[in-house]
N, C-alpha and C positions, 0 to 999 in steps of 0.2 A: 593536441590536435583533435582528440575525440570530443573534448568538452567544447572546443571552438566549433566543431562540426555540429554537435548537438545544439549549441546555441544558434548556429546558422540555420539548422533545420527548424528550430523553434521559431526563429525570427520569420523564416519563410512561411511557416504555418500560421503564425500570428498575423503576418501581413496578408496572407490569403484570406483568413477569416475577416480581417479588417476591410479588405477590398470587397469581399463578398457582402459583408454587412452594409458597406457604403453603397454598393451597387443595388442591394435590396432597398435601402433607404431611399435612394434616388428613384427606384422603380415605384415605390409606394407614394413618394412625394409627387411624382408625375401624375399618378392616379388621382390623388387628392386635389392637386391643382386643376386637373381636367374637370373633376366633378364640381369644384368651386366655380370654374369658368362657365360650365353649363348652367349653374344656378344664378350667377350674377351678371353675366354678360348680356346686355340687352339685344345685341344684334347677332348673337351666335346662331349659325344655321344648322348646328348639329342636332339632328333628330327632332327639330322643332316643328312638329306637325306630322300628320299622316301622309303616307305615300298615296299617289293617285289611284293605286289599285283599290284602296278602301272605298273611294267614291264610286268606283265601277263594280263593286261587289253587290250583287242583287239583294243580299241580306242587310245592307246598310240602310239605316233609317236617318233621314235628314229632317230636322224639325222646321227648316226654313224653305224646303223645296220638295216637289214631287213631280213625277212624270209617269204616265201609264198609257198604254194603247188599249183601246176598247172597241167592242162591236155592239151594234144595236141590241143584240140579244142579251146583253148584260155581262159578257165575258170581259175581264180586265187582266192586263199583264203589266207588271211593274218594269220600268226601263231605267236603269241607272245611268246617270249623265253628269256632265259638267257644263257650266255656261262658258261661252267664248268670252274672254275678258277684253274689254275695250281699253287699250292702253292710254287712250286720250284722257281718261279719268279713273283708270284702274278699278273698273267695276264691270259687271256683266252687261253685255249688249242687251238692250231692251229696257233697262231700268232708268234710262235718261238721267244719268248722273245721280243715281240713288234717290230719285224722286217719285218713282211709281213701281208698283208690284207688276210682275209678269203673270198674266193669266191668258193662256192660249188654249183654244179648244176648236179643233177642226179636222176635216178629212185630210188624209195623207196623199201626197203626189211624189212619186220617185222621178227625179230628173237627171239620172246618170251622174255626170260630173258638173252639171249646172252651167255649162259654157254656152254662150250664144255668140257666134261670129260668122264670117263668110264660109267657113269650112264645116261648121256643125251647129245644130240648133237642138239643144236638149229638151226644149219645150214641145218638140214633136214626138208623139207616142200614142200608146193605146189607151183609149178612154174606157170608162166603166161599161159602156154599151158595146164594147169591142170594135168600135170604129177607130180609124187612125187619123190623127191630125193634131192641130195645135191644142195643147193642154191648158185649160183654164185654171190658174192657181189662185184666183181671187177667193179670199176668206178660207183658204186652205193652208196646209203646212207642207213645205217642200222638204224632201230628204235627198241628199246627194253625197257622193264621195269626192274628197278634195285631193286625193293622191293616188289615183289608179296608176298601174304600171305604164310608163311612157309619158306620164303627165309632165315630168321635168323637161321633156323635149318640146312640149307644146307651150310651156309657161316659162318665160324668161324670169319673171318675178312672180312666184307662185302666190305670195300674199296679196299683191296688187290684183292679180286675176281673180283670186278667191274673193276679195272684197267686191270686185265687179260682179261676180256671180251672185253674191248675197244681195247686192244693191239691185240687180235685175229682178230677183225674187220679190224684194220689197216694192219696187216700182210696178210689178205685175199684180200687186194687191194681196200677196201672201201674208198670212198672220205671223209667220216665223219660219226659221230654217233649222233643219237638223242635219249635221254633218257627221260623217263617219270616215275613218281612215282605213285604207286597205293594208297599210304596212305597220302602223303603230298599234301596239296592244292597248295602251291607255292614252288615247289622243288628248292633247291639251293645246289649245290655240289662244294666242294673244294677237290682236289686230288693232290697227288705228282707224278710227272713224273720222279723223280730223278733216278730211276732204269730202266726207259723205255724212253730213249732219242728219240726213234722213234715217240713218241707221241707229241713232241714239236710242230710239224707242222701238227698234226692231229686234225681237228676241232671237238669239242664235245659240244653239247648244251643240255639244259633241257627244256621240255615243260610240260604243265599240262596234267592230264589224260583226261580232256575234249577235249583238242586239239588233243590228240592221237586218241580219238574216232572219232573226226571230220575228221582227216586225213584218217582213215580207211574207213569212209563213202564216200570218193572220189573214192574208188576202190572196196568196198564191199557193197552189198545191205543188207546182213544179219549181221549187226554189233552187234545186240543183242546177238547172239550166242557167239561172242568173249567175250563180257562182262560177260555173264553167266559162261563161262569157267574160266574166271579170278576169279570169286567169288567161284566157286565150286572146281576147280582144282588147283587154284593158278598159272594159266598160260593158254596159248592156243597154237594151232598149228601155226607154222611159215608159211609165204607165201609172195610171191612177189606182189607188188601193181602196178597198171597201172599208177598211178599218180607219178609226179616228184616233187622235192623240190629244191628251190633256197635259199641259205643262204649267206648273206654278212655281214662282220664286219670289220670296219676300224681297222686294226691292225698294220700298218706300221707307227710308230711315228717318228717325226722329232727329231734330236739329235744335242746337242751342248756340246762340251767338254771344260773343264777348267783343271788346274793342279790337282785339287783334286776331281772333280766331273764329272760324265757323265750324262747329263740331257736330258730327252726326254718328249715329249708331243704330243698329237694327232694332226696331220696336219689339218690346217684350223681352229682350235679352240684356239691355242696359237701361237702367232707370233714368228718369229725368234728373233725379237728385245726383246720380253718379255723373251724368253729363255736365251738370252745373259744377260739380266738384272738379272735373277734368278741365273745365274752362279756367277755373281759378288756378289750378296747378300749372297749366300752360302759360297763363299770364305771369305767374311767379317765375317760371323758367326763363321767359323772355327778358324779364327785369335782370335776372342773373347774367344772361348772355350779354345784354347791352352794357352792363356794368363791367363785365370781363373784358370787353373790347373797347372800353373807353379810351385806353392809351393810344389807339390808332384812329379814334374819332369816327368810327363807322357805326351807323345806326339805322341804315335803310331797312324797312320791313313793310311787307304788304299783307293784307288780310289773308290768313292761311287756312286752307281747308284741312280739317283733321277728321279721320274716320277711325272709329274704335270698334274692335271685335272682342267678344267675350272670351274667345280662346283661339288656338291655332287652327283648328279644323275649319271654322267659319272664315277666318282670314284667308286661308289658302283657297277655299272655295270661291270667294268673291274676288280675290286679287291675284291668285296664283303666285304668291310670294311666301317663302318659308322664312321664319324668324320673327322676333318680337316686333321689329320696326322697319318701315320702309319710307324713305324720303325721296320724292322725285318731283317732276314738274307739276304733277297733278295735286300734290299735297303730301301729307304724312298719314301713314296707315299703320296702326299699332294694335297690339294685344293688350288688354287691360291686365295689369299685374297686381295692383292694390298697394295703397300706402305710399311710402317713400320711393318704392320701385318705380311707380308711375312718374314721379317727379324726376328721377334720374333718366328715365327713358325719354321724357319730354325734353329735358335739357339736351340730351344727345341728339335727338332727331331735329329739334328746332335749330341747333347749332349748324347742322348741315344746310338747312334752308337759309339761315342768316349769312353764313360764309359764301354760299352760292350767290345770293343777292348782292353782296358787297364786294366779294373778291373773284367771283366766277368759279369755274370748275377747276379741279386739280387732281393729283394722283390719289389713288385709294389710300395710300399710307398717310398722306397729309389730311385728307378728308376725314378718315376715321380717327386719326390722331387728335384732331381738334374736337371731334365729338366726344372722345374719351377724356380729353383735357378738361372740358367744361362739365362733363358728367360727374366726375369725382368731386367737383366743387360743391355739389349738393350734399355731400356727407363727409367721407374720409378723403381729405385732400391728397393724402400720400399713397392712396391705393395703387395707382399705376406704377409708382416708383417701387413700392414694396413687392408687387408681383413680378416686375421686371427684374429686380435684384435677385429674387428666388431663381429665376431662369438662368441668370448669370452664374450664380453660385453653384447651381446644379449642372452647369455646362450644357444647358439646353438652349442657349441664345444663338440666334442667327447673326451673321455679319451684317452690319448696317448697310453696307454697299449692296447687298442682295435684298434686304428687307424693304428698302425704299421702293422696290418695283413689285412687291407682292400685291395681289388682289385680295385684300383682307375681307373676310366674309365667306370665302369658299371653305368647304369642309377640309380640315387638315390641321397639322401642327402650325403651319404658317399663320393661320388665323388665331389659334390658341395663344401664340406668343405675340403676334402682330398687334392685337387690340391694345393690351396694356403697354407694350413697348412703344408703339407710336404715340400714345398719350403721354408716356413718360418722357420721350424725347422732346415733344412739343413743350412740355412743362419745363424741362431743363433749358432749352433754348430761350424760352420766355423769361426764365429766372436769370440766366446769365447774360443774355444779349438784348432782351426786350422783345415785346410782342410785335413790334414793327419789323424785326428781322424774321420772325415766323411768317408774317404776311408776305414779305419779299420772297422767301423760299417757296411758300405755297404757290405764289403766282409764277415764279420761274419754273417750278416743277410741272406746272400745267402745260407748258410748251415743250417739255423735254420728252423725247421718244424713248421709252425704256430700252436699255441694252444697246442703244445706238449713239445717243449723245453722252458725253462724259459728265456725269453728275458732279465729279470733283471740281471741275472748272466752274460749274454753275454755283455750287455752294461756296466756293472760295470768293466769289464776287460779293457774297452777302456777309459771311462771317470770317473771312480771311484764314480759313483752315480747311484742309481737305477732310474727307469723310472719315478716314482712319484716325486722324488726330482728334476730330470731334468725338468720335466713338470712344476713344480712350479717355478723354476728359469726362464724358457722360458717365461711363462705368465707374470711374474713380469718384466722381461726385456722388453717385448712388451709394457706393460702399462707405464713403465718409459720413454721409448724412442719414442713411436709412438701414444700415446693418445693425441688428439688435444684439 
């Protein structure tokens, strides 16, 4: 009994040590996998680029932009700022689709919230000579707040009204507009100029409320009254300032054209030789994509606009997108990585464009899965399968029934697992059922509302198996073919 008990205790002790070691191994494996993911995944959004607070720090120096308020006596004050991004082409308002620099220099005019309608006219206010009346903003720079308290009651669609306010300033002859937020510590705006082409060349930037107060301090001694009016009235009287402002942003990008791509990058940061090399890499990636999709006879392609940035900080500044790559209606926007990494990224992002043109839109899982499926064909064809198998063996895998509704790209473990897993599943279905089945699922998933429609019924129409059966076959296939 004593020996049996001793053995039992020893077994329990050994089992405890084994489980603890297994747990620690799993912990360290997860860390390693996470680090690998950070390094190799082209679209990971984890810590890829600075927080907006960096751009609003007065000590931050930007080699591509500057802004300062100045007085005729020679006094200058640096103003940290961000451009308002025009989502119609994913670039700063005022650069006219990256074709011209922004150079603004003019007197400042504060116009409260910028609204003109039957109830209020923010262009009425105090002139420099202390007379009251219509403020002339021609060849001047307007500054206003876009979200004073109570603004949500006045504006059914705040972005549409904001665009109208910006458009009114442009039509009034202003050189540009400076917006600040009453509530947001680090304002960041993205607006569409689609219906207002006059705004393509009209510079618009955002600054912090603290910077706005500092600017008013260059012209007004009683700034406290302005702040009190903001708090009590949700706004304050408009007035002209004696101070002036200078704004510069590098907006004219260099361009290289190839048969299927128009590639641009900021002058001085990416050489012409590098742009030429990137055009060759993208042409090579398109050949790979078209070859991959030959079985379904899809080959539609339009000339694609590509914009490259030297690093994350400039990409975020110009596009307000975190991550290596972004593919949307305006084109592809990527960070230069160097070597084969650029080829992988080009294959991934251009696959998004290719499938969108030929198959339309679909779920995040299928969209990113196809991107990852083609991406690994540039090098290690088995990478998605090997990484996914590691998650399975380490019991870190999510159920497929849940994973198909994930928004891959958002920070979190869902993205960490979702990228390779989605690519692996696409590869498995293509291998076992053919690419035509992948296309059918992609197009059916596009119309399914997550968590409302039964995915099992949709998938059964294509592969005659429910998701649980397919998942089991997939995992078994991975273990049989990729377990080392």
